Rosetta silent file (secondary structure, phi, psi, omega in degrees, C-alpha in Angstrom):
SEQUENCE: MHLGPWEIAAIVMVVLIVFGAGKLPETFRSMGKGIREFNKGKSGEYDDEDKKPQVEASKPEQVNPQVEAASVEQVEQKKEA
SCORE:     score description
SCORE:     0.000 S_00000001
   1 L     0.000  122.436 -177.999   15.511   36.593    5.771 S_00000001
   2 L  -110.918  127.761  177.625   13.237   39.603    6.012 S_00000001
   3 L  -100.242  126.131  177.799   10.821   40.504    3.235 S_00000001
   4 L   -87.195  177.174 -178.142    9.917   44.142    2.906 S_00000001
   5 H   -64.129  -32.366 -179.681    6.731   45.545    1.408 S_00000001
   6 H   -71.631  -37.278  178.415    8.296   45.955   -2.047 S_00000001
   7 H   -67.682  -41.121  178.165    9.453   42.344   -2.177 S_00000001
   8 H   -63.756  -42.791  179.088    6.020   41.091   -1.109 S_00000001
   9 H   -62.555  -39.815  179.167    4.350   43.297   -3.733 S_00000001
  10 H   -65.422  -40.833  178.780    6.700   41.945   -6.415 S_00000001
  11 H   -64.401  -42.954  178.948    5.923   38.341   -5.429 S_00000001
  12 H   -62.218  -41.757  179.930    2.181   39.037   -5.508 S_00000001
  13 H   -64.147  -42.288  179.505    2.465   40.611   -8.968 S_00000001
  14 H   -64.401  -41.914  179.020    4.411   37.627  -10.329 S_00000001
  15 H   -63.304  -42.469  178.487    1.862   35.196   -8.887 S_00000001
  16 H   -64.068  -38.282  179.945   -1.012   37.178  -10.434 S_00000001
  17 H   -69.308  -42.872 -176.552    0.712   37.238  -13.808 S_00000001
  18 H   -70.552  -49.516 -173.773    1.547   33.527  -13.775 S_00000001
  19 H   -93.912  -28.760 -175.028   -1.740   32.133  -12.443 S_00000001
  20 L    83.846  151.868 -175.464   -4.235   34.878  -13.193 S_00000001
  21 L   -66.804  -30.809 -178.449   -6.782   36.237  -10.740 S_00000001
  22 L   -73.346  -28.793 -176.700   -9.395   33.612  -11.650 S_00000001
  23 L   -90.111  -12.345 -175.531   -7.152   30.630  -10.951 S_00000001
  24 H   -60.706  -48.570  179.678   -5.776   31.803   -7.601 S_00000001
  25 H   -59.380  -41.684  179.524   -8.584   30.472   -5.352 S_00000001
  26 H   -65.631  -39.665 -179.711   -8.472   27.091   -7.081 S_00000001
  27 H   -64.957  -46.824 -178.858   -4.678   26.964   -6.857 S_00000001
  28 H   -69.223  -32.916  177.748   -4.584   27.798   -3.160 S_00000001
  29 H   -64.150  -45.114  179.975   -7.447   25.376   -2.432 S_00000001
  30 H   -68.983  -33.469  175.509   -5.566   22.504   -4.060 S_00000001
  31 H   -64.679  -41.173  178.640   -2.372   23.507   -2.236 S_00000001
  32 H   -63.311  -41.664  177.706   -4.268   23.435    1.073 S_00000001
  33 H   -63.368  -41.135  178.925   -5.671   19.975    0.323 S_00000001
  34 H   -63.421  -41.272  178.892   -2.200   18.741   -0.523 S_00000001
  35 H   -65.369  -41.793  178.115   -0.754   20.117    2.710 S_00000001
  36 H   -62.701  -43.909  178.936   -3.561   18.507    4.750 S_00000001
  37 H   -62.979  -40.271  178.671   -3.013   15.138    3.057 S_00000001
  38 H   -62.603  -44.831 -179.605    0.725   15.408    3.687 S_00000001
  39 H   -65.409  -37.456  177.471    0.182   16.188    7.365 S_00000001
  40 H   -65.136  -41.498  178.603   -2.263   13.278    7.733 S_00000001
  41 H   -67.748  -37.050 -179.448    0.238   10.912    6.155 S_00000001
  42 H   -68.393  -35.937 -178.573    3.062   12.270    8.281 S_00000001
  43 H   -80.297   -7.472  177.366    1.083   11.824   11.492 S_00000001
  44 L    86.636   17.557 -178.894    0.310    8.215   10.589 S_00000001
  45 L   -66.042  -29.166 -178.410   -3.427    8.665   10.224 S_00000001
  46 L   -93.954    4.822 -178.647   -3.452    6.479    7.112 S_00000001
  47 L   -71.392  -29.374 -177.037   -1.324    3.708    8.628 S_00000001
  48 L   -91.278   86.420 -178.317   -4.315    1.818   10.013 S_00000001
  49 H   -66.522  -33.187 -177.434   -5.867    0.400    6.864 S_00000001
  50 H   -75.246  -14.918 -179.938   -8.242   -1.846    8.810 S_00000001
  51 H   -89.338   -9.213  178.128   -9.700    1.127   10.698 S_00000001
  52 L   -69.292  138.495  176.684  -10.812    2.907    7.530 S_00000001
  53 L   -70.071  133.987  179.327  -14.545    2.675    6.964 S_00000001
  54 L   -90.595  125.967  179.506  -15.330    0.460    4.032 S_00000001
  55 L   -99.332  119.996  179.700  -17.815    1.934    1.600 S_00000001
  56 L   -88.528  132.723  177.911  -19.851   -0.670   -0.186 S_00000001
  57 L   -77.214  123.782 -179.985  -20.842    0.123   -3.719 S_00000001
  58 L   -84.875  134.494  179.478  -24.561   -0.242   -4.039 S_00000001
  59 L   -84.079  139.144  175.225  -25.744   -2.021   -7.151 S_00000001
  60 L   -67.003  143.711 -177.726  -28.551   -0.412   -9.083 S_00000001
  61 L   -65.588  136.435  178.269  -31.705   -2.422   -8.866 S_00000001
  62 L   -80.923  128.316  179.924  -32.306   -4.679  -11.813 S_00000001
  63 L  -103.082  128.239  177.570  -35.596   -3.948  -13.484 S_00000001
  64 L   -77.105  117.406 -176.269  -37.379   -6.799  -15.201 S_00000001
  65 H   -62.310  -30.881 -179.722  -38.343   -5.427  -18.646 S_00000001
  66 H   -68.471  -40.340  178.886  -41.404   -7.681  -18.835 S_00000001
  67 H   -66.651  -41.213 -179.986  -42.770   -6.368  -15.548 S_00000001
  68 H   -64.807  -41.625  179.343  -42.066   -2.800  -16.597 S_00000001
  69 H   -64.783  -40.067  178.787  -43.797   -3.313  -19.966 S_00000001
  70 H   -64.083  -39.123 -179.915  -46.802   -4.864  -18.257 S_00000001
  71 H   -64.585  -40.291  179.553  -47.018   -1.900  -15.901 S_00000001
  72 H   -65.266  -41.558  179.286  -46.969    0.545  -18.797 S_00000001
  73 H   -64.527  -39.203  179.339  -49.697   -1.386  -20.573 S_00000001
  74 H   -64.476  -40.132  179.351  -51.840   -1.418  -17.425 S_00000001
  75 H   -65.135  -41.408  179.759  -51.483    2.344  -17.044 S_00000001
  76 H   -65.851  -37.219  179.273  -52.468    2.899  -20.663 S_00000001
  77 H   -67.171  -37.750  179.251  -55.518    0.644  -20.268 S_00000001
  78 H   -67.886  -33.389  178.266  -56.607    2.552  -17.180 S_00000001
  79 H   -66.792  -37.637 -179.437  -56.298    5.854  -19.053 S_00000001
  80 H   -69.983  -30.172 -174.992  -58.550    4.549  -21.820 S_00000001
  81 L   -77.193    0.000    0.000  -61.176    3.327  -19.374 S_00000001
């Protein structure tokens, strides 16, 4: 199947009308990500679950409200002095 310049121009016009010029980069970017993910899955890159790096969620540090209140009071006392 050979596409001539008029057929390509017609396809481009339809794509511009359907998606709009502003959405085209985002659409093609998401298509590229999907193709990459498909190729990675097809090649078996995701088959080794134990080889994936495990990301540990870091817990936010617990702040003792009494210590924090004491610190604020100390700062205020130093400002007054």
